[in-house]
Every structure is written in structure tokens, then in C-alpha cells.
C-alpha positions, 0 to 999 in steps of 0.5 A: 352365557345367554344369547339375549338382548335388552329391551325397553332401555329408552322407556325405563330411562325416561321413567328413571328420569321422571322419578329422579327429578325433584323428589320422586314427584315434587312440583317446581320449587315454590320457595318454602324453607322449613327450619332445621330440626332441633336436637331432641325434638320428636313430633310423634303424631299430628291430628289435623282437621282441614276445611278445603275449598277445592276451587280456590284452595282456600283452607281453614285448619287446626293441627294438634301435635304431640311433641317430645322435647328436652325439658330445657328447650325454651322454644319449639320451631315448626315449619309452616309457609308464611303465606298462611295466617296463624290465628291461635297457638296453644300449648297444653290448652293454654293460648301462648304468643308465637313468632313468625320468621319466614317459614318458621313458626316459633312457639314458647314452651313451659320449662321443665316438661319433656312433652307438650301438646301443641295446637295451631289454628291457621288459614289461607291459600297455600302457595306451595305443597298443594296444587290444582290441575286438570286431567281426564276432563276434570279438576284435581287437587293434590299435595306434594310435599318433597322435601319440605313443601308439606309446610305449605299446608301442615305445621311440623318438623319437615325433615326425614329424621322426624317421621310422625303418625297422622290423623287427618280429617278433610272437609270438602264438598260432598260431590268429590272423593278424598284419598289420603295417607293412611286408612280411611275410617270415616266417610260422612255426608251431610249439609253439602259436605263430606267429612273424610278421616284417614289414620296413618298408624305408623310413622312416615316422614312429613313429605310423604303425608298427602291427600288428593281431592277429585271425582275418583272411582275406587277399585278394590282388590283382595290382598293380605292388606286392603288395596285400593286404586283411586282413578279419575273416573274417565280412566277407571278401566285402566285399574287392571294395569295395577292388578299385580299390586297384591303380588308385589306387596306380598313379594316385598313382605317376603323380603323385608317383613310385614307391610308397614301400614294397615292399607295400600292405595294408589292415586292417579294425579296429574303431577309432573313426575312419575310417582311419589311414595306417599305413606300408604297411598302413593301418587302416580302420574295420571298420563302414565296409566295409559302409556305402553311400551313393548313388553312393559307396563310403565305404570306398574313399574312406577307403582313397584318403585313406590311400593318399595318405598313403603319399607325403604324411605317411609318406615325406615327413614334416612337420618339426613338428606345426605343419606337419601340413597338409602331410600332411592337406591333400594326403591330402584334396585328392589324393583329389579328384584320384584320383576325377577321374582314375578317374571323370572331371572331374565326379566330381572336381568333386563331391568338390571341392565337398564338400571346401570346404563341409564345414568350419565357419567356426571351422576355416576362419578359423584359421591353417593353420600355428599360431604355437605349440601346446601339444598336437599334438591341438589342431592336428588339426582340419578346418583341416589337412584341408579348408583345407589341401586348399583351399590346395593347390587355390588353388596349383594354379590359381595356378601352372597344372598344367604347374608344379604337378604337376611341383613336387609330384613334385619335392617328394616326391623332394627331401624323401624323406629330410628333414622338410618344413616349410612354408617349404621347401614355399613355396620349392620352389613358388617355385623351380618357378614363378619367382614369389614366393608371399609374399602367397598364403602370408601370406593363406591359410596364416599369417593368420587370417580369410577373404577375402569373396565379396560378392554382389549380386542384381538381381531386375529384371534377374535378374543375380547379380554378385560381387566379392572383398574382402580377398584382397590380389590373391591371387585375381586371374585365378585360375580357380576356380568358384562353385556357383550354385543356384537352386531345383532347378537349379544351375550351376558358373560361373567366378568370373572372369566376375563376373556370371551370369544364371540363368533364375529370379527367386529370389535364388540361393545361391552357394558357392565351389568348392574355395576357402574364402571368407566369402560375403555 
């Protein structure tokens, strides 16, 4: 037992809310609806050159896609916002007719081939996916692609199951800096223009492919991979709030294996939400850099969440939007673990307590994997964040650290080149542990509702007792904790104790730590 309190719940609850609305950082829904992925289609790489006027957002672009597909597929369907004019389409160097239906671009393929090089030349002013806003006294242009808004400026298969590599060249006025997904391999000035080329060397979902254009000041850090922080010039001194980024990446690499990309950059943009896990270049909300909270570093907390995503969500991609908890749950829960490893167990415990308390009951009782959905936006609630994190905590306690952590590392290794579904995840943990997890996944992942922690307070003996109902044995002997508060004093008590006797006479308040339960 430990007599300690929990601090920062209000702040971290706000951060989780910022993260949990609209795709970790996407702007208001502008109406783009990209077509569903076609069976057997795999866009391996996209090479794009975009000439962009940051003042008007007008662009002229060429995108070349390496596509593997069934040799019987007659037509390839790509997502591209219909406000953009498609001027030319080529397949393997030959101009072909194309057809537009809303935000779908249909391209005929030559039968008998299993791979094609598809080139699309297009232009226009994006209405979605690319934005211009003011922050720190300057104009910033940035993209935000979740769930399929990258179709506002780049053709492709806009679904998490088809990640791709990116070779992106941006041509902009020479007075501005560019940061984008991947590692910068070219920065050339001439004729009043800047040519900036970025190469993303490993796959990532198209909603994580991004760029930003502004008067950035770049601050570099020595680390196991190149680390850069792109801050708006007026806020450059705030880069120190991200000083622990190399330690964060090293901590995550020790847990899950090598960092997936060749570099890591954070980018300060005036987005509405806390952060977005763009591949190798997470975007972080501009006004959080200067935010403070007692004993907390808000911008670091968001950065850690997005850093976890580089492994969980970007390198290992969900098979479908129904499996989104396999990206957001790890990003939430493993942020707790990073703090436990960097700042000690007490810090990890505080973050864990806040994770489990900052979720409304409506989100807590919702099935973690919905049977169906109409819109990916409907899946992205605190359910996939907080409940997803709580299920991972339960799995860790159930399996034990000696099984759980090697299993997580093995999942990252095994699914680095194929999408991860919830059934795959369960099977991987069962293989690692040698035990069935059917009941646990049914109760906590697929079913609606919550088990109940029923408490009894005997005022005469000052004894608090409790039991759990409706968990179908999934919490038997699981060593989670209860946070018991009586007046100004608080304790962390093992739930397996079943009873606790605080010194005061008032009925204590009880919260499960890291596990979601109804408390009666």
C-alpha cells in the first residue's frame, strides 16, 4: 500500500479528449469519401511532386503509384477529392481514359498483368486535407489526413490496411521551410523556389502522410536516429520541452524493437486537436508548447503518444477501422509505461489512474470492436483510447510481464508487413502464453457493458469490503489495484485483498486503477 494522491487528472483528461476526437488531430469533416479498398490491390509506393502556392493553397501535382493487383482486375479505384482536376492518367507510360465518380478515380488496367505503374497529373485548390491557419504571428499550411482526407491532395487507397512508402518533393517559395513525412534528402534553392524532397523508407497508412509549410526554425538533437523539432520561429525556445524525445524513442525501441523509420521530427502546427501521428513527423498542436500543468509537461505527453504510434498504428497497421483500438489503445497505455520507465513507478501509476478515470460510462460500456460501422469517425471515441489501454493493462496483468512484453515485441515484428486484426492479436497472445483468452476477449473486447465492483462499508468496524460481479472469472487473481480515498488521504490497495480498513470513519470513495468497472 502507498499513501499517495493523484494529480493532473483534469489536465490529462483534456489531453485525452483532444486526442480522442476526430482522428488524433483531424479537422472538421469536409465531406471527402474515398472508395473502399479492392481485394488484392496493394499500393506499394507513391512518388509525388507538388508545386504549392501557400497563400492560395493552389497546387499542381504529379503522383506515380507502384501498384500490385490481381491480373484479372479490370479497373483500379483510387481516392482523390473531386474538386481536383485530373488532367492526365497514364498506366505503364501510356495515356488511358479515366472516369470520376465523386471522390473516386477509376483507371482501366491492362489485363494479364500483376503490377502497374500508374501516373496521375492533377491540379486545383484542396477543400479538404490541406489547411491554412495563423499561429505565433505567421501563416502555416499543413495537411491532416485522418481518416481519408489525404485524398484531398494525394491519390491512393485511403484505408489503414494498405500502407505505402512515400517519395515526396514539394516546390514552394524559397522563404519558407518544409517538413514532411520521412527524411529530408534534398533542400535546393533557385529561381525564387525551394525544392524539398522527403523519403519515407517504410510503409505507413496514407492518413499519416503529411507536410507542413511555414517559417520554421529547426532544432536538432543527437539520438540513435536523427531527431528534429520544427517550431514556429517565435516559439523556437520552447523546443527544450521536448528534450527527452531521444530517451522516449530509446525506451520504446527497447520495448518493441528498432524505431521503424530513418528519422523522427516533431512539427508545430495550429491544428484543432492535440496531435497527429504522421509517419516519422508527428504534428503537435501549436498552443500546447507553452501550456503548463503542475508536475506535467503537456506537449511531451502528446509527443510520447504520437511516438508510440510510430510502432503501433504506422508500422503495425489496423486491418480495418473496427480494429482501431490496436493503434489508439497502445498509444494510450504505452505512454503510461514510458513515464513509468523514465520517471519511476509512482509516475506510471498516476498516469494509469488518470487513464482509467477520464472516460465517460457511455464510452466505457461500448464494445471495443464494433460489429459494424458506417463511418470511421464513429469508431474514434475514448473507447478505443481509454478502454483500449485498459484492456492492454488487463492483458499484461493476466499474462505477466515475462509473457506480455516479449509478445508485444513479437507482434510488432510479425505484423510489420501485414495488417493486424483483433483476431490475429488474440491468437498471438494465446500462442505466447499457451492459454485461451476467449473469455477475456469476449467480455472486455467484443461485448457491451462492464462488470461491477460491488463495495460494502461497515462503519462500526471501519471495514471496506468488495467483490466483482459479471466478469465471468476474467479478473480472478488478477493483481490490479484500487484507489481508495477517504477525506484528504488516499491509498492504492490490491484488489485481490478483498478488504481494507482505513483509519477514518467516513465511507471511502473507490476507483479501479487501469481497469474499467462499474462501482456500486
